[in-house]
C-alpha beads as a LAMMPS data file, in Angstrom:
LAMMPS data file: protein, C-alpha beads

162 atoms
161 bonds

1 atom types
1 bond types

-500.0 500.0 xlo xhi
-500.0 500.0 ylo yhi
-500.0 500.0 zlo zhi

Masses

1 110.0

Atoms # bond

1 1 1 19.703 409.431 -417.619
2 1 1 21.707 412.280 -419.146
3 1 1 22.335 415.666 -420.086
4 1 1 22.016 417.775 -423.206
5 1 1 23.141 420.892 -423.823
6 1 1 20.687 422.736 -426.450
7 1 1 22.784 426.066 -426.781
8 1 1 20.409 428.048 -424.545
9 1 1 22.277 427.478 -421.841
10 1 1 20.181 425.140 -419.922
11 1 1 21.474 421.986 -419.480
12 1 1 18.315 419.243 -420.072
13 1 1 18.069 416.621 -417.879
14 1 1 15.774 414.169 -417.970
15 1 1 14.541 411.021 -416.533
16 1 1 12.476 407.960 -418.045
17 1 1 9.548 406.574 -416.160
18 1 1 8.230 403.359 -417.723
19 1 1 4.418 403.200 -417.951
20 1 1 2.603 400.085 -419.748
21 1 1 3.467 400.400 -423.840
22 1 1 5.051 404.311 -423.785
23 1 1 7.731 406.064 -422.166
24 1 1 7.276 409.901 -421.090
25 1 1 9.909 411.859 -420.995
26 1 1 10.340 414.175 -417.698
27 1 1 12.605 417.007 -416.538
28 1 1 15.109 416.342 -413.472
29 1 1 13.407 418.215 -410.449
30 1 1 16.318 420.166 -408.720
31 1 1 15.516 418.779 -405.130
32 1 1 18.055 421.707 -403.279
33 1 1 17.026 424.271 -405.972
34 1 1 20.198 426.186 -405.419
35 1 1 19.171 428.254 -402.263
36 1 1 16.732 430.170 -404.126
37 1 1 12.485 429.971 -404.203
38 1 1 11.068 427.997 -406.407
39 1 1 8.415 429.861 -408.974
40 1 1 4.709 428.598 -407.536
41 1 1 2.874 426.087 -409.732
42 1 1 1.737 427.381 -413.249
43 1 1 -1.403 428.027 -413.603
44 1 1 -3.324 426.218 -416.972
45 1 1 -6.069 427.648 -419.154
46 1 1 -7.694 426.797 -422.270
47 1 1 -10.555 424.214 -423.406
48 1 1 -11.178 420.991 -421.639
49 1 1 -12.848 419.285 -424.806
50 1 1 -12.481 419.608 -428.309
51 1 1 -11.820 418.016 -431.989
52 1 1 -9.182 415.632 -433.291
53 1 1 -6.716 417.951 -435.172
54 1 1 -7.867 421.217 -434.412
55 1 1 -5.762 423.275 -432.857
56 1 1 -6.302 424.862 -429.439
57 1 1 -4.652 427.698 -427.014
58 1 1 -3.620 426.731 -423.540
59 1 1 -2.441 429.575 -421.273
60 1 1 -0.013 429.019 -418.782
61 1 1 1.333 431.304 -416.339
62 1 1 3.352 431.839 -413.258
63 1 1 4.829 433.849 -410.310
64 1 1 8.255 433.309 -409.239
65 1 1 8.850 435.155 -405.848
66 1 1 12.376 437.295 -406.901
67 1 1 10.382 438.063 -409.860
68 1 1 13.552 436.236 -412.088
69 1 1 12.203 434.837 -415.836
70 1 1 10.867 431.394 -415.979
71 1 1 10.737 428.648 -418.423
72 1 1 8.119 425.853 -418.668
73 1 1 8.414 422.293 -419.747
74 1 1 5.030 421.100 -421.059
75 1 1 4.155 417.604 -421.754
76 1 1 0.823 417.101 -423.467
77 1 1 -0.140 414.020 -422.135
78 1 1 0.321 412.217 -425.861
79 1 1 3.527 411.461 -426.060
80 1 1 5.165 415.251 -427.429
81 1 1 6.805 417.374 -425.009
82 1 1 7.449 421.450 -425.177
83 1 1 11.115 421.154 -423.420
84 1 1 11.610 424.523 -421.395
85 1 1 10.805 427.050 -423.311
86 1 1 11.211 430.493 -422.571
87 1 1 12.183 432.864 -421.026
88 1 1 9.258 434.850 -419.870
89 1 1 8.422 437.594 -417.241
90 1 1 7.124 436.258 -413.975
91 1 1 3.612 436.477 -413.926
92 1 1 3.013 436.689 -417.810
93 1 1 0.258 434.727 -419.734
94 1 1 2.093 432.616 -422.529
95 1 1 -0.166 430.956 -425.273
96 1 1 1.131 427.763 -426.522
97 1 1 -0.848 426.176 -429.146
98 1 1 -1.582 422.424 -429.531
99 1 1 -3.819 419.895 -431.459
100 1 1 -3.917 416.271 -430.646
101 1 1 -4.305 413.425 -433.550
102 1 1 -6.340 410.785 -431.600
103 1 1 -8.887 410.652 -429.425
104 1 1 -8.884 410.021 -425.496
105 1 1 -8.279 411.738 -422.450
106 1 1 -5.060 413.895 -421.807
107 1 1 -3.500 415.582 -418.663
108 1 1 -1.467 418.025 -419.741
109 1 1 1.503 418.199 -417.233
110 1 1 3.907 421.486 -416.896
111 1 1 6.155 422.619 -414.522
112 1 1 8.164 425.811 -414.068
113 1 1 11.655 426.580 -413.226
114 1 1 13.188 430.191 -412.814
115 1 1 16.468 431.295 -414.420
116 1 1 18.259 429.744 -411.169
117 1 1 17.172 426.491 -412.048
118 1 1 14.552 426.326 -409.055
119 1 1 11.950 424.370 -409.891
120 1 1 8.134 424.253 -409.189
121 1 1 5.937 421.498 -408.222
122 1 1 3.827 419.787 -411.305
123 1 1 0.545 421.586 -412.544
124 1 1 -2.234 419.554 -414.561
125 1 1 -5.007 420.075 -417.036
126 1 1 -7.182 417.622 -418.263
127 1 1 -8.391 417.623 -422.013
128 1 1 -10.822 415.081 -423.421
129 1 1 -11.347 414.641 -427.273
130 1 1 -14.294 412.829 -427.696
131 1 1 -14.493 410.721 -431.260
132 1 1 -16.504 411.699 -433.414
133 1 1 -19.308 409.937 -434.987
134 1 1 -20.853 410.893 -438.154
135 1 1 -24.792 411.147 -438.280
136 1 1 -26.162 408.938 -441.055
137 1 1 -30.162 408.700 -441.423
138 1 1 -31.294 406.249 -443.735
139 1 1 -33.179 407.584 -446.691
140 1 1 -33.518 404.768 -448.479
141 1 1 -36.106 403.011 -446.113
142 1 1 -38.264 406.839 -446.618
143 1 1 -38.132 406.450 -450.557
144 1 1 -38.692 403.067 -450.403
145 1 1 -41.990 403.932 -447.831
146 1 1 -43.154 406.742 -450.163
147 1 1 -42.699 404.787 -453.886
148 1 1 -44.618 402.329 -451.972
149 1 1 -47.328 404.409 -450.200
150 1 1 -47.255 407.509 -452.693
151 1 1 -49.774 409.265 -450.352
152 1 1 -48.741 408.272 -447.521
153 1 1 -47.513 411.956 -446.997
154 1 1 -50.591 413.698 -447.742
155 1 1 -51.999 411.309 -445.277
156 1 1 -49.226 411.902 -442.589
157 1 1 -49.807 416.031 -443.227
158 1 1 -53.429 415.857 -442.658
159 1 1 -53.194 413.882 -439.120
160 1 1 -50.761 415.905 -438.120
161 1 1 -52.578 419.259 -438.950
162 1 1 -50.074 420.838 -440.492

Bonds

1 1 1 2
2 1 2 3
3 1 3 4
4 1 4 5
5 1 5 6
6 1 6 7
7 1 7 8
8 1 8 9
9 1 9 10
10 1 10 11
11 1 11 12
12 1 12 13
13 1 13 14
14 1 14 15
15 1 15 16
16 1 16 17
17 1 17 18
18 1 18 19
19 1 19 20
20 1 20 21
21 1 21 22
22 1 22 23
23 1 23 24
24 1 24 25
25 1 25 26
26 1 26 27
27 1 27 28
28 1 28 29
29 1 29 30
30 1 30 31
31 1 31 32
32 1 32 33
33 1 33 34
34 1 34 35
35 1 35 36
36 1 36 37
37 1 37 38
38 1 38 39
39 1 39 40
40 1 40 41
41 1 41 42
42 1 42 43
43 1 43 44
44 1 44 45
45 1 45 46
46 1 46 47
47 1 47 48
48 1 48 49
49 1 49 50
50 1 50 51
51 1 51 52
52 1 52 53
53 1 53 54
54 1 54 55
55 1 55 56
56 1 56 57
57 1 57 58
58 1 58 59
59 1 59 60
60 1 60 61
61 1 61 62
62 1 62 63
63 1 63 64
64 1 64 65
65 1 65 66
66 1 66 67
67 1 67 68
68 1 68 69
69 1 69 70
70 1 70 71
71 1 71 72
72 1 72 73
73 1 73 74
74 1 74 75
75 1 75 76
76 1 76 77
77 1 77 78
78 1 78 79
79 1 79 80
80 1 80 81
81 1 81 82
82 1 82 83
83 1 83 84
84 1 84 85
85 1 85 86
86 1 86 87
87 1 87 88
88 1 88 89
89 1 89 90
90 1 90 91
91 1 91 92
92 1 92 93
93 1 93 94
94 1 94 95
95 1 95 96
96 1 96 97
97 1 97 98
98 1 98 99
99 1 99 100
100 1 100 101
101 1 101 102
102 1 102 103
103 1 103 104
104 1 104 105
105 1 105 106
106 1 106 107
107 1 107 108
108 1 108 109
109 1 109 110
110 1 110 111
111 1 111 112
112 1 112 113
113 1 113 114
114 1 114 115
115 1 115 116
116 1 116 117
117 1 117 118
118 1 118 119
119 1 119 120
120 1 120 121
121 1 121 122
122 1 122 123
123 1 123 124
124 1 124 125
125 1 125 126
126 1 126 127
127 1 127 128
128 1 128 129
129 1 129 130
130 1 130 131
131 1 131 132
132 1 132 133
133 1 133 134
134 1 134 135
135 1 135 136
136 1 136 137
137 1 137 138
138 1 138 139
139 1 139 140
140 1 140 141
141 1 141 142
142 1 142 143
143 1 143 144
144 1 144 145
145 1 145 146
146 1 146 147
147 1 147 148
148 1 148 149
149 1 149 150
150 1 150 151
151 1 151 152
152 1 152 153
153 1 153 154
154 1 154 155
155 1 155 156
156 1 156 157
157 1 157 158
158 1 158 159
159 1 159 160
160 1 160 161
161 1 161 162
Protein backbone atom coordinates (compact mmCIF):
# COMPACT_ATOMS: atom_id res chain seq x y z
CA UNK A 1 0.00 0.00 0.00
CA UNK A 2 1.29 3.44 -0.77
CA UNK A 3 0.36 7.01 -1.52
CA UNK A 4 0.88 8.93 -4.72
CA UNK A 5 -0.02 12.57 -5.21
CA UNK A 6 -0.49 13.16 -8.92
CA UNK A 7 -0.81 16.92 -8.57
CA UNK A 8 -4.59 17.15 -8.38
CA UNK A 9 -4.66 17.57 -4.61
CA UNK A 10 -6.02 14.10 -4.01
CA UNK A 11 -3.61 11.56 -2.58
CA UNK A 12 -4.11 8.25 -4.31
CA UNK A 13 -4.30 5.38 -1.83
CA UNK A 14 -4.48 1.91 -3.31
CA UNK A 15 -4.28 -1.67 -2.22
CA UNK A 16 -3.68 -4.80 -4.25
CA UNK A 17 -5.94 -7.84 -4.25
CA UNK A 18 -4.30 -10.97 -5.57
CA UNK A 19 -6.64 -13.02 -7.73
CA UNK A 20 -5.35 -15.83 -9.93
CA UNK A 21 -2.47 -14.69 -12.09
CA UNK A 22 -3.39 -11.01 -12.12
CA UNK A 23 -3.51 -8.15 -9.67
CA UNK A 24 -6.32 -5.61 -9.55
CA UNK A 25 -5.73 -2.13 -8.19
CA UNK A 26 -8.53 -0.62 -6.12
CA UNK A 27 -8.73 2.59 -4.13
CA UNK A 28 -8.52 2.37 -0.40
CA UNK A 29 -12.03 2.95 0.90
CA UNK A 30 -12.12 5.48 3.71
CA UNK A 31 -14.14 3.76 6.47
CA UNK A 32 -14.25 6.92 8.61
CA UNK A 33 -15.56 9.16 5.81
CA UNK A 34 -14.13 12.23 7.60
CA UNK A 35 -17.48 12.91 9.29
CA UNK A 36 -19.04 13.55 5.89
CA UNK A 37 -21.93 11.68 4.31
CA UNK A 38 -20.65 9.58 1.40
CA UNK A 39 -22.09 9.82 -2.10
CA UNK A 40 -24.57 7.19 -3.23
CA UNK A 41 -23.12 4.24 -5.18
CA UNK A 42 -22.68 5.28 -8.83
CA UNK A 43 -25.11 4.20 -11.50
CA UNK A 44 -23.54 2.71 -14.62
CA UNK A 45 -25.36 2.64 -17.98
CA UNK A 46 -24.18 1.41 -21.36
CA UNK A 47 -23.85 -1.53 -23.73
CA UNK A 48 -24.13 -4.95 -22.10
CA UNK A 49 -22.44 -6.64 -25.06
CA UNK A 50 -20.27 -5.54 -27.92
CA UNK A 51 -17.44 -6.24 -30.30
CA UNK A 52 -13.72 -6.48 -29.67
CA UNK A 53 -11.81 -3.24 -30.39
CA UNK A 54 -15.00 -1.15 -30.68
CA UNK A 55 -15.24 1.90 -28.44
CA UNK A 56 -18.38 2.22 -26.32
CA UNK A 57 -19.77 5.05 -24.18
CA UNK A 58 -20.62 4.33 -20.55
CA UNK A 59 -22.53 6.81 -18.41
CA UNK A 60 -21.71 7.22 -14.72
CA UNK A 61 -23.65 9.28 -12.22
CA UNK A 62 -23.98 9.67 -8.46
CA UNK A 63 -25.65 11.96 -5.97
CA UNK A 64 -23.78 13.46 -3.04
CA UNK A 65 -26.14 14.25 -0.12
CA UNK A 66 -24.39 17.59 0.55
CA UNK A 67 -24.14 18.39 -3.18
CA UNK A 68 -20.32 18.20 -3.09
CA UNK A 69 -18.44 17.59 -6.31
CA UNK A 70 -17.51 13.95 -6.95
CA UNK A 71 -14.70 11.92 -8.47
CA UNK A 72 -14.95 8.43 -9.98
CA UNK A 73 -12.58 5.47 -9.88
CA UNK A 74 -13.48 3.03 -12.68
CA UNK A 75 -12.05 -0.47 -13.04
CA UNK A 76 -13.00 -1.87 -16.46
CA UNK A 77 -12.41 -5.52 -15.54
CA UNK A 78 -9.73 -5.97 -18.19
CA UNK A 79 -6.73 -4.72 -16.24
CA UNK A 80 -7.30 -1.05 -17.09
CA UNK A 81 -8.45 1.54 -14.57
CA UNK A 82 -9.41 5.22 -14.73
CA UNK A 83 -8.29 6.60 -11.36
CA UNK A 84 -10.17 9.44 -9.67
CA UNK A 85 -11.43 11.28 -12.70
CA UNK A 86 -13.21 14.53 -11.95
CA UNK A 87 -14.34 16.61 -10.19
CA UNK A 88 -17.90 16.58 -11.52
CA UNK A 89 -21.06 18.18 -10.17
CA UNK A 90 -23.19 15.89 -8.03
CA UNK A 91 -25.96 14.31 -10.11
CA UNK A 92 -24.29 15.03 -13.46
CA UNK A 93 -24.10 12.24 -16.03
CA UNK A 94 -20.55 11.78 -17.26
CA UNK A 95 -19.63 9.71 -20.29
CA UNK A 96 -16.43 7.67 -20.33
CA UNK A 97 -15.34 5.72 -23.40
CA UNK A 98 -13.77 2.27 -23.29
CA UNK A 99 -12.85 -0.56 -25.65
CA UNK A 100 -12.00 -4.15 -24.86
CA UNK A 101 -9.25 -5.86 -26.85
CA UNK A 102 -10.08 -9.43 -25.85
CA UNK A 103 -13.26 -11.44 -25.70
CA UNK A 104 -14.87 -12.42 -22.43
CA UNK A 105 -17.23 -11.25 -19.72
CA UNK A 106 -16.01 -8.19 -17.84
CA UNK A 107 -17.31 -6.54 -14.69
CA UNK A 108 -17.04 -2.76 -14.62
CA UNK A 109 -16.59 -1.61 -11.01
CA UNK A 110 -16.99 2.03 -10.01
CA UNK A 111 -16.78 3.97 -6.78
CA UNK A 112 -17.44 7.66 -6.14
CA UNK A 113 -15.66 10.00 -3.73
CA UNK A 114 -16.74 13.50 -2.75
CA UNK A 115 -14.44 16.47 -2.14
CA UNK A 116 -14.38 15.58 1.59
CA UNK A 117 -12.79 12.22 0.65
CA UNK A 118 -15.89 10.23 1.64
CA UNK A 119 -16.35 7.22 -0.60
CA UNK A 120 -19.48 5.46 -1.77
CA UNK A 121 -20.07 1.75 -1.96
CA UNK A 122 -19.00 -0.07 -5.14
CA UNK A 123 -21.31 -0.35 -8.15
CA UNK A 124 -20.90 -3.06 -10.80
CA UNK A 125 -22.02 -3.56 -14.39
CA UNK A 126 -21.38 -6.69 -16.49
CA UNK A 127 -20.33 -6.53 -20.15
CA UNK A 128 -19.88 -9.45 -22.53
CA UNK A 129 -17.58 -9.16 -25.52
CA UNK A 130 -18.28 -12.33 -27.51
CA UNK A 131 -15.90 -14.00 -29.85
CA UNK A 132 -16.73 -13.18 -33.43
CA UNK A 133 -16.64 -16.26 -35.65
CA UNK A 134 -16.29 -15.66 -39.37
CA UNK A 135 -18.99 -17.19 -41.55
CA UNK A 136 -17.66 -19.51 -44.22
CA UNK A 137 -19.71 -21.17 -46.90
CA UNK A 138 -17.99 -23.86 -48.92
CA UNK A 139 -18.59 -22.79 -52.52
CA UNK A 140 -16.17 -25.42 -53.85
CA UNK A 141 -18.73 -28.16 -53.09
CA UNK A 142 -21.42 -26.30 -55.07
CA UNK A 143 -19.02 -25.72 -57.96
CA UNK A 144 -18.14 -29.40 -58.02
CA UNK A 145 -21.85 -30.39 -58.04
CA UNK A 146 -22.74 -28.00 -60.87
CA UNK A 147 -19.68 -29.02 -62.91
CA UNK A 148 -20.55 -32.69 -62.47
CA UNK A 149 -24.30 -32.19 -63.02
CA UNK A 150 -24.73 -29.13 -65.26
CA UNK A 151 -28.53 -29.45 -65.40
CA UNK A 152 -28.93 -29.82 -61.63
CA UNK A 153 -29.80 -26.16 -61.22
CA UNK A 154 -32.57 -26.34 -63.83
CA UNK A 155 -34.00 -29.51 -62.28
CA UNK A 156 -33.82 -28.03 -58.78
CA UNK A 157 -35.52 -24.85 -60.00
CA UNK A 158 -38.30 -26.91 -61.63
CA UNK A 159 -38.82 -29.02 -58.47
CA UNK A 160 -39.05 -25.93 -56.27
CA UNK A 161 -41.48 -24.24 -58.66
CA UNK A 162 -39.34 -21.18 -59.18
